[in-house]
MARDRENKOL-910807 format. One record per residue: residue number from 1; x, y, z of N, C-alpha, C, O, CB in turn. Coordinates in steps of 0.001 Angstrom, whole numbers, plus 500000, padded with zeros to 6 digits. Glycine has a CB too. Example, Ala and Ser with C-alpha at 12.3 -4.5 7.8 and 13.67 -1.06 7.14 Angstrom:
<nodes>
<node 1, <513190, 494310, 507800>, <512300, 495500, 507800>, <513200, 496700, 507800>, <514236, 496681, 508465>, <511308, 495527, 509046>>
<node 2, <512850, 497750, 507080>, <513670, 498940, 507140>, <512900, 500030, 507870>, <513409, 501138, 508039>, <514084, 499402, 505725>>
</nodes>
This chain:
<nodes>
<node 1, <983428, 052821, 860374>, <982972, 051987, 859835>, <983569, 050730, 859573>, <983946, 050753, 858401>, <982659, 052451, 859046>>
<node 2, <983770, 049912, 859972>, <984627, 048806, 860066>, <984027, 048131, 858825>, <983147, 048468, 858033>, <984601, 047955, 861514>>
<node 3, <985029, 046779, 858973>, <984798, 045504, 858228>, <985240, 044291, 858334>, <986410, 044127, 857990>, <985034, 045613, 857255>>
<node 4, <984505, 043145, 858808>, <985079, 042051, 858349>, <985236, 041458, 857707>, <984748, 041769, 856621>, <985069, 041576, 858534>>
<node 5, <986120, 039949, 857769>, <986361, 039341, 856081>, <986695, 037697, 856844>, <987262, 037347, 857879>, <988204, 040320, 854820>>
<node 6, <986244, 037223, 856100>, <986939, 035216, 856666>, <985472, 034741, 856698>, <984354, 035033, 857122>, <988008, 034829, 858880>>
<node 7, <986457, 033444, 855685>, <984661, 031991, 856402>, <986148, 031710, 857612>, <987296, 032112, 857421>, <983743, 029429, 854601>>
<node 8, <985732, 031054, 858607>, <985833, 030334, 860064>, <985231, 029024, 860456>, <984037, 028900, 860728>, <985268, 031168, 861009>>
<node 9, <986274, 027860, 860480>, <985022, 026627, 860785>, <985197, 026579, 862177>, <986242, 027004, 862670>, <985206, 024908, 860045>>
<node 10, <984438, 026182, 862760>, <984287, 026556, 864539>, <983311, 024953, 865016>, <982736, 024128, 864306>, <982964, 028603, 864937>>
<node 11, <983472, 025042, 866393>, <982231, 023828, 866569>, <981531, 024451, 867518>, <981614, 025662, 867719>, <982641, 022187, 867101>>
<node 12, <980672, 023536, 868272>, <979509, 024501, 868711>, <980075, 023079, 870170>, <980757, 022090, 869903>, <977357, 024684, 867525>>
<node 13, <979617, 023377, 871370>, <980233, 022823, 872427>, <978564, 021435, 872933>, <978498, 020798, 871881>, <980792, 024470, 873791>>
<node 14, <978058, 021162, 873361>, <977424, 020206, 874410>, <976404, 021121, 875301>, <975339, 020760, 875802>, <978673, 019461, 875430>>
<node 15, <977144, 022650, 875371>, <976225, 023179, 875630>, <975830, 024727, 875080>, <975353, 025686, 875686>, <976320, 022996, 876782>>
<node 16, <976229, 024559, 873679>, <975700, 025234, 873277>, <976408, 026239, 872804>, <975725, 027084, 872226>, <974966, 025386, 873893>>
<node 17, <978091, 026541, 872872>, <978391, 027229, 872775>, <979755, 027671, 871596>, <980804, 027027, 871584>, <978272, 027251, 873826>>
<node 18, <979619, 028298, 871104>, <981157, 028630, 870218>, <982247, 029178, 870472>, <982328, 030276, 871022>, <981110, 029311, 869298>>
<node 19, <983221, 028487, 870105>, <984289, 029712, 870336>, <984443, 030658, 869685>, <984194, 030319, 868529>, <985404, 029471, 870339>>
<node 20, <984738, 031779, 869723>, <985100, 033006, 868691>, <986548, 032192, 868259>, <987562, 031888, 868887>, <985322, 034923, 869545>>
<node 21, <986009, 031974, 866596>, <987781, 031835, 866108>, <988785, 033161, 866615>, <988334, 034273, 866892>, <987909, 031847, 864106>>
<node 22, <990020, 032838, 866662>, <990464, 034030, 866985>, <990875, 034308, 866211>, <991818, 034961, 866658>, <991083, 034280, 867800>>
<node 23, <990962, 034358, 864834>, <991165, 035351, 863867>, <990645, 036166, 863561>, <991206, 037032, 862889>, <991280, 035145, 863085>>
<node 24, <988917, 036287, 864029>, <987633, 036316, 863549>, <987283, 037385, 865625>, <986310, 038121, 865791>, <986760, 034103, 862948>>
<node 25, <988017, 037191, 866407>, <988178, 037306, 867370>, <988942, 038908, 867844>, <988783, 039909, 868542>, <988723, 036120, 867562>>
<node 26, <990102, 038063, 866605>, <990910, 039518, 866471>, <990910, 040868, 865497>, <991745, 041763, 865362>, <992089, 039156, 866285>>
<node 27, <989765, 040658, 864948>, <989414, 041794, 863867>, <988449, 042855, 864633>, <988430, 044062, 864393>, <988562, 041100, 862416>>
<node 28, <987279, 041872, 866048>, <986502, 042830, 866926>, <987549, 043769, 867897>, <987424, 044839, 868493>, <985432, 041892, 867908>>
<node 29, <988520, 042894, 867748>, <989499, 043374, 868733>, <990392, 044622, 869055>, <990589, 045409, 869980>, <990199, 042643, 868657>>
<node 30, <990948, 044291, 867406>, <991589, 045183, 866752>, <991001, 046364, 866458>, <991764, 047319, 866313>, <991974, 044717, 865792>>
<node 31, <989381, 046616, 866282>, <989025, 047527, 865336>, <988415, 048313, 867602>, <987935, 049446, 867649>, <987517, 046814, 863413>>
<node 32, <988506, 047870, 868364>, <987953, 048052, 869246>, <986540, 048095, 869730>, <986114, 048848, 870605>, <988373, 048702, 869349>>
<node 33, <985736, 047038, 868938>, <984211, 046103, 869385>, <984363, 045014, 870111>, <984588, 043822, 869901>, <983374, 045477, 868197>>
<node 34, <984064, 046186, 871638>, <983477, 044411, 871843>, <982702, 043111, 871443>, <981934, 043019, 870486>, <982995, 044335, 872532>>
<node 35, <982930, 042417, 872065>, <982262, 040781, 872093>, <980856, 040967, 872417>, <980277, 040214, 873200>, <982955, 039648, 873347>>
<node 36, <980150, 042188, 871696>, <978814, 042132, 872677>, <977922, 042272, 871679>, <977598, 043336, 871151>, <978586, 043311, 873912>>
<node 37, <977373, 040784, 871326>, <976591, 040991, 870180>, <974970, 040473, 870134>, <974477, 039817, 871052>, <977374, 040328, 869121>>
<node 38, <974295, 040838, 869028>, <972980, 040592, 868677>, <972974, 039529, 868185>, <974077, 039124, 867820>, <972385, 041403, 867929>>
<node 39, <972333, 039043, 868063>, <971861, 037577, 867084>, <970557, 036874, 866369>, <969925, 036370, 867298>, <972088, 036577, 867835>>
<node 40, <970051, 036682, 865453>, <969048, 036804, 865148>, <969010, 035781, 864061>, <970027, 035119, 863857>, <968758, 038055, 864962>>
<node 41, <967749, 035552, 863217>, <967674, 034658, 862270>, <967718, 035712, 861323>, <967268, 036851, 861198>, <966533, 033645, 862267>>
<node 42, <968756, 034535, 860418>, <969279, 035067, 859045>, <968537, 035184, 857572>, <967313, 035205, 857696>, <970340, 034264, 858797>>
<node 43, <968978, 035260, 856278>, <968379, 034913, 855586>, <968548, 033539, 855885>, <968982, 033003, 856905>, <968563, 035423, 854516>>
<node 44, <967931, 032836, 854314>, <968281, 031210, 854079>, <968155, 030630, 855827>, <967429, 031047, 856729>, <970282, 030939, 853238>>
<node 45, <969267, 029425, 855824>, <969421, 028835, 857236>, <970339, 029011, 857532>, <971192, 028127, 857594>, <969260, 027677, 857548>>
<node 46, <970589, 030532, 857914>, <971671, 030906, 859269>, <971507, 031679, 860123>, <970347, 032093, 860110>, <972801, 031369, 859054>>
<node 47, <972125, 032112, 860914>, <972247, 033403, 861799>, <972895, 034429, 861725>, <973895, 034355, 861011>, <972550, 033241, 862756>>
<node 48, <972696, 035353, 862195>, <973124, 036754, 862020>, <973362, 037473, 863237>, <972591, 038087, 863974>, <972172, 037489, 861278>>
<node 49, <975237, 037158, 863315>, <975238, 037642, 864774>, <976210, 039323, 863977>, <977035, 039591, 863103>, <976367, 036181, 866306>>
<node 50, <975528, 039881, 864832>, <975736, 041986, 864688>, <976239, 041929, 866268>, <975944, 041406, 867343>, <973648, 043448, 864375>>
<node 51, <977391, 043004, 865545>, <978208, 043822, 866669>, <976730, 045112, 867418>, <976014, 045871, 866765>, <979958, 044914, 865583>>
<node 52, <976753, 044912, 868763>, <976037, 045163, 869605>, <975958, 046527, 869373>, <975214, 047046, 870206>, <976376, 044704, 870766>>
<node 53, <976624, 047669, 868234>, <976401, 049240, 867538>, <976216, 048615, 866283>, <977116, 049057, 865570>, <977777, 050557, 867571>>
<node 54, <975757, 048089, 865855>, <975558, 047744, 863931>, <974195, 046835, 864240>, <973600, 046401, 863253>, <977263, 046477, 862840>>
<node 55, <973732, 046562, 865419>, <972321, 046463, 865879>, <971881, 047603, 865919>, <970926, 048073, 865299>, <972065, 045876, 867082>>
<node 56, <972265, 047875, 866331>, <971729, 049206, 866874>, <970724, 050489, 865925>, <969616, 051024, 865964>, <973109, 049884, 867317>>
<node 57, <972635, 050503, 864704>, <972029, 050800, 863276>, <971074, 050591, 862959>, <970220, 051476, 863006>, <972429, 050399, 862399>>
<node 58, <970749, 049198, 862442>, <970098, 048127, 861675>, <968934, 048678, 861786>, <968164, 049175, 860964>, <970181, 046660, 862115>>
<node 59, <968891, 048478, 863258>, <967277, 048253, 864177>, <966646, 049560, 863893>, <965422, 049596, 863770>, <967363, 048023, 866167>>
<node 60, <967125, 050295, 863812>, <966557, 051928, 863851>, <965756, 052032, 862233>, <964696, 052472, 861788>, <968208, 053353, 864021>>
<node 61, <966903, 051383, 861743>, <966618, 051226, 859653>, <964481, 050315, 860305>, <963340, 050707, 860060>, <968781, 048918, 858158>>
<node 62, <964782, 049623, 860765>, <963649, 048873, 860688>, <962548, 049223, 861472>, <961459, 048686, 861268>, <963928, 047690, 860933>>
<node 63, <962741, 050260, 862553>, <962389, 050629, 863687>, <961554, 052052, 862485>, <960637, 052580, 863114>, <963840, 050867, 865093>>
<node 64, <961677, 052558, 861317>, <961099, 053525, 860843>, <960170, 052920, 860313>, <959053, 053321, 860639>, <961739, 054322, 860132>>
<node 65, <960261, 051370, 858993>, <959571, 051077, 858704>, <957821, 050936, 859711>, <957502, 050731, 860882>, <960321, 050287, 858237>>
<node 66, <957004, 051224, 858225>, <955027, 051433, 858838>, <954507, 050165, 859236>, <954412, 049123, 858587>, <953684, 051964, 857447>>
<node 67, <954118, 050484, 860661>, <953369, 049380, 860466>, <952396, 048869, 860354>, <952219, 047666, 860544>, <953455, 048967, 860818>>
<node 68, <951315, 049902, 859928>, <950275, 049721, 859007>, <950894, 048946, 857684>, <950351, 047906, 857309>, <949627, 051173, 858663>>
<node 69, <951696, 049316, 857197>, <951672, 047783, 855790>, <952392, 046749, 855943>, <953566, 046478, 856195>, <952253, 048060, 854251>>
<node 70, <951184, 046096, 855681>, <951312, 043980, 855737>, <952504, 043714, 855741>, <952914, 043256, 856807>, <950737, 042883, 854319>>
<node 71, <953507, 043873, 854629>, <954671, 043931, 854657>, <955624, 044545, 854903>, <956687, 043941, 855046>, <954818, 043782, 854156>>
<node 72, <955579, 045642, 855005>, <956752, 045984, 856052>, <956268, 045588, 857895>, <957233, 045651, 858656>, <957073, 047947, 855824>>
<node 73, <955518, 045383, 858262>, <955387, 044678, 859649>, <955389, 043445, 859672>, <955644, 043048, 860809>, <954324, 044941, 860330>>
<node 74, <955153, 042282, 858637>, <955760, 041129, 858436>, <956982, 040973, 858439>, <957620, 039977, 858777>, <955465, 040702, 857555>>
<node 75, <957424, 042187, 857973>, <959610, 042166, 857857>, <959655, 042261, 859423>, <960248, 041287, 859885>, <960839, 044100, 856823>>
<node 76, <959335, 042890, 860110>, <959548, 043045, 861489>, <959384, 042597, 862672>, <960022, 042826, 863700>, <959290, 043654, 861672>>
<node 77, <958149, 041692, 862401>, <958121, 040670, 863195>, <959457, 039576, 862949>, <960181, 039436, 863935>, <956730, 040066, 862964>>
<node 78, <959846, 038757, 861639>, <960531, 038229, 861013>, <961794, 038498, 861592>, <962325, 037683, 862347>, <960317, 038476, 859849>>
<node 79, <962476, 039911, 861205>, <963323, 040463, 861963>, <963811, 040200, 863090>, <964891, 039682, 863377>, <963061, 041260, 862071>>
<node 80, <962604, 040741, 864022>, <962902, 040673, 865054>, <962700, 039254, 866271>, <962946, 039108, 867469>, <962375, 041735, 865238>>
<node 81, <962287, 038639, 865489>, <961952, 036699, 866100>, <963023, 036080, 866733>, <964007, 036234, 866009>, <961678, 035428, 864774>>
<node 82, <963220, 035646, 867425>, <964117, 035131, 868363>, <966020, 035992, 868751>, <967066, 035657, 869307>, <964185, 033536, 867666>>
<node 83, <965421, 037275, 867968>, <966866, 038225, 868312>, <967253, 038845, 869769>, <966756, 039825, 870323>, <966795, 039579, 867412>>
<node 84, <968359, 037922, 870252>, <969569, 037719, 871117>, <970238, 038503, 871662>, <971255, 038680, 870991>, <970355, 037226, 870681>>
<node 85, <970225, 039362, 872942>, <971625, 039743, 873009>, <972696, 038763, 873929>, <972387, 038421, 875071>, <971598, 041198, 873588>>
<node 86, <973932, 038372, 873320>, <974498, 037095, 873533>, <976157, 038196, 873853>, <976257, 039304, 873324>, <974298, 035674, 871884>>
<node 87, <977180, 037669, 874686>, <977964, 038452, 875378>, <979281, 037527, 875126>, <978979, 036363, 875391>, <977440, 038751, 876929>>
<node 88, <980389, 037619, 874783>, <980996, 036860, 874691>, <981483, 036524, 876457>, <981230, 037420, 877262>, <981875, 037262, 873587>>
<node 89, <982095, 035368, 876922>, <982600, 034975, 878202>, <983952, 035406, 878144>, <984362, 035925, 877106>, <982464, 033495, 878524>>
<node 90, <984641, 035268, 879053>, <986280, 035337, 879127>, <987514, 034335, 878073>, <988644, 034431, 877596>, <986543, 034857, 880746>>
<node 91, <986109, 033190, 878169>, <986818, 032486, 877023>, <986931, 032945, 875455>, <987535, 032317, 874586>, <986209, 031264, 876983>>
<node 92, <986487, 033715, 875345>, <985019, 034304, 874051>, <984386, 033137, 873699>, <984301, 032790, 872521>, <985528, 035092, 872291>>
<node 93, <984100, 032736, 874274>, <982276, 032001, 874055>, <980951, 032993, 873723>, <980576, 034028, 874273>, <981687, 031231, 875731>>
<node 94, <980383, 032193, 872536>, <979074, 032834, 872306>, <978143, 030989, 872857>, <978272, 029792, 872603>, <978876, 033649, 870123>>
<node 95, <977210, 031949, 873752>, <975932, 030839, 874143>, <974773, 031176, 872921>, <974225, 032279, 872907>, <975119, 031200, 876025>>
<node 96, <974489, 030259, 872026>, <973525, 030185, 870675>, <972468, 029379, 871700>, <972369, 028259, 872201>, <974227, 029169, 868947>>
<node 97, <971413, 031225, 871696>, <969740, 030194, 871783>, <969658, 028908, 871287>, <970024, 028631, 870144>, <968472, 030791, 870898>>
<node 98, <968995, 027732, 872418>, <968679, 027319, 871375>, <967417, 026895, 870607>, <967204, 025783, 870126>, <969254, 026687, 871424>>
<node 99, <966537, 028085, 870573>, <965517, 028600, 869600>, <966550, 028642, 868095>, <966647, 027839, 867167>, <964806, 030350, 870195>>
<node 100, <966879, 029281, 868228>, <967698, 029977, 866686>, <968711, 028878, 866684>, <969296, 028972, 865605>, <968604, 031875, 866747>>
<node 101, <969213, 027853, 867393>, <969919, 026941, 866806>, <969330, 026180, 865842>, <969799, 025797, 864770>, <970386, 026235, 867618>>
<node 102, <967648, 025895, 866599>, <967355, 024801, 866301>, <966903, 025582, 864285>, <966870, 024861, 863287>, <966010, 024022, 867643>>
<node 103, <966657, 027009, 864279>, <965674, 027162, 863675>, <967673, 026750, 862400>, <967536, 025840, 861584>, <964293, 028906, 863964>>
<node 104, <968552, 027175, 862423>, <969371, 027454, 862002>, <970382, 025593, 861203>, <971223, 025340, 860340>, <969874, 028484, 863246>>
<node 105, <969501, 024785, 862272>, <969253, 023483, 861907>, <971115, 022683, 862710>, <971473, 021520, 862521>, <968885, 023457, 859737>>
<node 106, <971879, 023688, 863492>, <972849, 023708, 863873>, <973147, 022906, 864373>, <972564, 022692, 865436>, <973055, 024371, 864276>>
<node 107, <974624, 021610, 863785>, <974607, 020650, 864555>, <976190, 021334, 865755>, <976269, 022284, 866534>, <974720, 019013, 863464>>
<node 108, <977203, 020232, 865315>, <978563, 020512, 865667>, <979178, 021001, 865745>, <979743, 021475, 866730>, <979090, 020341, 865539>>
<node 109, <979486, 021185, 863569>, <980351, 021723, 862885>, <979645, 022890, 862523>, <978430, 022751, 862383>, <980873, 020932, 861882>>
<node 110, <980260, 024309, 862290>, <979987, 025547, 861510>, <980506, 026193, 860969>, <981673, 025866, 860754>, <979648, 026222, 861836>>
<node 111, <980105, 027294, 860487>, <980828, 027880, 859945>, <980717, 029213, 859949>, <979622, 029688, 859650>, <980877, 027459, 859035>>
<node 112, <981793, 030071, 860278>, <981135, 031838, 861172>, <981591, 032341, 859424>, <982704, 031916, 859113>, <982577, 033003, 863288>>
<node 113, <981000, 033016, 858512>, <981222, 033869, 857283>, <980970, 035672, 857575>, <980116, 036501, 857889>, <980049, 033235, 856069>>
<node 114, <981814, 035576, 857358>, <982131, 037264, 858113>, <982597, 037863, 857111>, <983547, 037453, 856445>, <983309, 037509, 859432>>
<node 115, <981723, 039294, 856833>, <981064, 040059, 855879>, <980808, 041658, 855986>, <979822, 041930, 856672>, <979893, 039445, 855780>>
<node 116, <981372, 042560, 855543>, <980575, 044093, 856043>, <980961, 043932, 857185>, <982142, 043890, 857530>, <978846, 044408, 855981>>
<node 117, <980031, 043828, 857871>, <980405, 044603, 859239>, <979582, 043917, 860460>, <979325, 044428, 861550>, <979962, 046336, 859133>>
<node 118, <979119, 042170, 859824>, <978853, 041326, 860487>, <978749, 040239, 859517>, <978859, 040214, 858291>, <977861, 041625, 861270>>
<node 119, <978369, 038838, 860900>, <978823, 037233, 860985>, <977399, 036414, 859857>, <976226, 036666, 860133>, <978755, 036537, 863193>>
<node 120, <977590, 035902, 859200>, <976200, 034646, 859082>, <977536, 033618, 859577>, <978734, 033509, 859313>, <975120, 034179, 856936>>
<node 121, <976302, 032816, 860646>, <976923, 031272, 861143>, <976168, 030564, 860264>, <975398, 031046, 859434>, <976687, 030678, 862837>>
<node 122, <976417, 029310, 860472>, <975522, 028240, 859294>, <976097, 027120, 859913>, <977322, 027163, 860031>, <975859, 028310, 857348>>
<node 123, <975460, 026033, 860379>, <975782, 024169, 860097>, <977007, 024155, 858680>, <976915, 024577, 857527>, <973766, 023053, 859375>>
<node 124, <977646, 023757, 859111>, <978841, 023617, 857862>, <978535, 022595, 857000>, <979468, 022366, 856231>, <980360, 023267, 858355>>
<node 125, <977099, 021550, 856767>, <976812, 021091, 856038>, <975711, 021861, 855481>, <975104, 021433, 854499>, <976768, 020039, 856349>>
<node 126, <975434, 022869, 855984>, <974270, 023843, 855230>, <975167, 024600, 854241>, <975001, 024476, 853027>, <973354, 025052, 856358>>
<node 127, <975983, 025274, 854693>, <977194, 026139, 854271>, <977128, 025074, 852940>, <976448, 025343, 851950>, <978851, 026250, 855470>>
<node 128, <977729, 024143, 853029>, <978983, 023417, 851763>, <977525, 023130, 850767>, <977707, 023088, 849550>, <980274, 021357, 852408>>
<node 129, <976314, 022965, 851224>, <974965, 022997, 849866>, <974432, 024146, 849805>, <973496, 023958, 849028>, <973579, 022020, 850021>>
<node 130, <974395, 025710, 850251>, <974330, 026964, 849616>, <975794, 026963, 848550>, <975618, 027447, 847432>, <974282, 028258, 850901>>
<node 131, <977192, 026437, 848884>, <977845, 026907, 848153>, <977407, 026073, 846888>, <976892, 026650, 845930>, <979155, 026958, 848618>>
<node 132, <977587, 024908, 846893>, <976762, 023793, 846075>, <976143, 024831, 845317>, <976881, 025351, 844481>, <975642, 022667, 846921>>
<node 133, <975129, 025208, 845385>, <974409, 026035, 844051>, <974854, 027637, 843692>, <974154, 028563, 843283>, <972688, 026134, 844373>>
<node 134, <976347, 027582, 844021>, <977168, 028792, 843248>, <976551, 028919, 842049>, <975823, 028023, 841621>, <978757, 028559, 842962>>
<node 135, <976757, 029944, 841444>, <976171, 029887, 840049>, <978071, 029678, 839181>, <979264, 029973, 839249>, <974951, 031808, 839592>>
<node 136, <976774, 028787, 838284>, <978416, 028715, 837435>, <979361, 029635, 836634>, <980540, 029539, 836294>, <978350, 027878, 836467>>
<node 137, <978735, 030238, 836522>, <979140, 032270, 836121>, <979521, 032912, 836520>, <979209, 034085, 836318>, <978541, 033260, 835978>>
<node 138, <980539, 032496, 837427>, <980124, 034215, 839171>, <980224, 035255, 838020>, <979490, 036230, 838183>, <982045, 034805, 841135>>
<node 139, <980952, 035253, 836930>, <981479, 036143, 836201>, <979998, 037017, 835651>, <979943, 038234, 835830>, <982492, 035377, 835049>>
<node 140, <979134, 036461, 835149>, <977643, 036638, 834550>, <977097, 037287, 836068>, <976409, 038307, 836063>, <976708, 034878, 833896>>
<node 141, <977480, 036581, 837395>, <975944, 037062, 838162>, <977480, 038299, 838527>, <978214, 037489, 839093>, <974692, 035653, 839938>>
<node 142, <977909, 039015, 838525>, <978660, 040036, 838818>, <978132, 041067, 837625>, <978387, 042264, 837763>, <980258, 039626, 838864>>
<node 143, <977387, 040604, 836436>, <977472, 041357, 835581>, <976255, 042107, 835964>, <976087, 043326, 835925>, <977636, 040790, 834316>>
<node 144, <975156, 040869, 836470>, <974463, 041033, 836441>, <973749, 042060, 837971>, <972745, 042769, 838031>, <974292, 039941, 835943>>
<node 145, <974633, 041769, 838863>, <974403, 043127, 840114>, <974718, 044353, 840141>, <974492, 045267, 840935>, <974974, 043001, 841224>>
<node 146, <975540, 044226, 838703>, <976306, 045340, 838963>, <975976, 046252, 837637>, <976251, 047452, 837652>, <977919, 044937, 839205>>
<node 147, <975437, 045698, 836611>, <974322, 046136, 835661>, <974681, 046296, 834294>, <974022, 046643, 833313>, <973756, 047386, 836056>>
<node 148, <976348, 045833, 834506>, <977047, 046169, 833351>, <977973, 045191, 833157>, <977917, 044482, 834161>, <977640, 047433, 833380>>
<node 149, <978961, 044685, 832254>, <980065, 044314, 832143>, <981602, 045572, 833076>, <982027, 045741, 834219>, <979982, 044123, 830433>>
<node 150, <981759, 045872, 832320>, <982127, 047157, 832618>, <982580, 047575, 834262>, <983674, 047856, 834751>, <980933, 047935, 832148>>
<node 151, <981120, 047467, 834881>, <981323, 048295, 836387>, <981586, 047278, 837131>, <982088, 047418, 838246>, <980045, 049172, 837088>>
<node 152, <981315, 046230, 836669>, <981081, 045042, 837128>, <983216, 044379, 837678>, <983573, 044007, 838796>, <979997, 044080, 835524>>
<node 153, <983909, 044463, 836678>, <985764, 044702, 835580>, <985604, 045613, 836829>, <985680, 045437, 838045>, <986149, 045592, 833275>>
<node 154, <985310, 046817, 835881>, <985984, 048093, 836992>, <986256, 048068, 838897>, <987121, 048359, 839722>, <984788, 049403, 836804>>
<node 155, <985304, 047688, 838844>, <985086, 047667, 840786>, <985982, 046276, 840848>, <986790, 046613, 841713>, <982904, 047385, 841668>>
<node 156, <986283, 045180, 840549>, <987138, 044225, 840637>, <988296, 044840, 840415>, <989115, 044934, 841330>, <986906, 043180, 839856>>
<node 157, <988509, 045283, 839337>, <990300, 045899, 839463>, <990709, 046761, 840571>, <991827, 046851, 841079>, <990761, 046909, 838182>>
<node 158, <989308, 047566, 840957>, <989891, 048464, 841792>, <990174, 047723, 842999>, <990986, 048209, 843786>, <989077, 049646, 842013>>
<node 159, <989641, 046654, 843251>, <989866, 046099, 844277>, <991201, 045718, 845507>, <990945, 045050, 846509>, <989442, 045353, 843814>>
</nodes>
């Protein structure tokens, strides 16, 4: 399992292509991961970019859902809606499908937010708006997410 990190500003050209920021491309190449991706609709108003191997693992989990259960079937539809394979060209550019760019409201200025083993692609203004809703007390959110104050603090101290 590999891990990606970082927040990268970039632009989309008039043809709908984004040049992979060098710091992000280096993380893939250092881990011998080809610039071969699947992109789909993310949560909130962003796109998710998965390395092809990660997509295969994630899709295998989604494929185990029950098509006879309405919530699970609906989730599968939303998850796969617009999912598109994209491969970086020799200049490390990715062509973002227009339907997905429209969904995320992508303009010229974008942000690539890398975490875990995937990358979120945001319009820069949407990303800033999402961060504007950041909780006033991040430590309280950590306590809520991790269950108790001691576990959240020890997790942060271990990092």
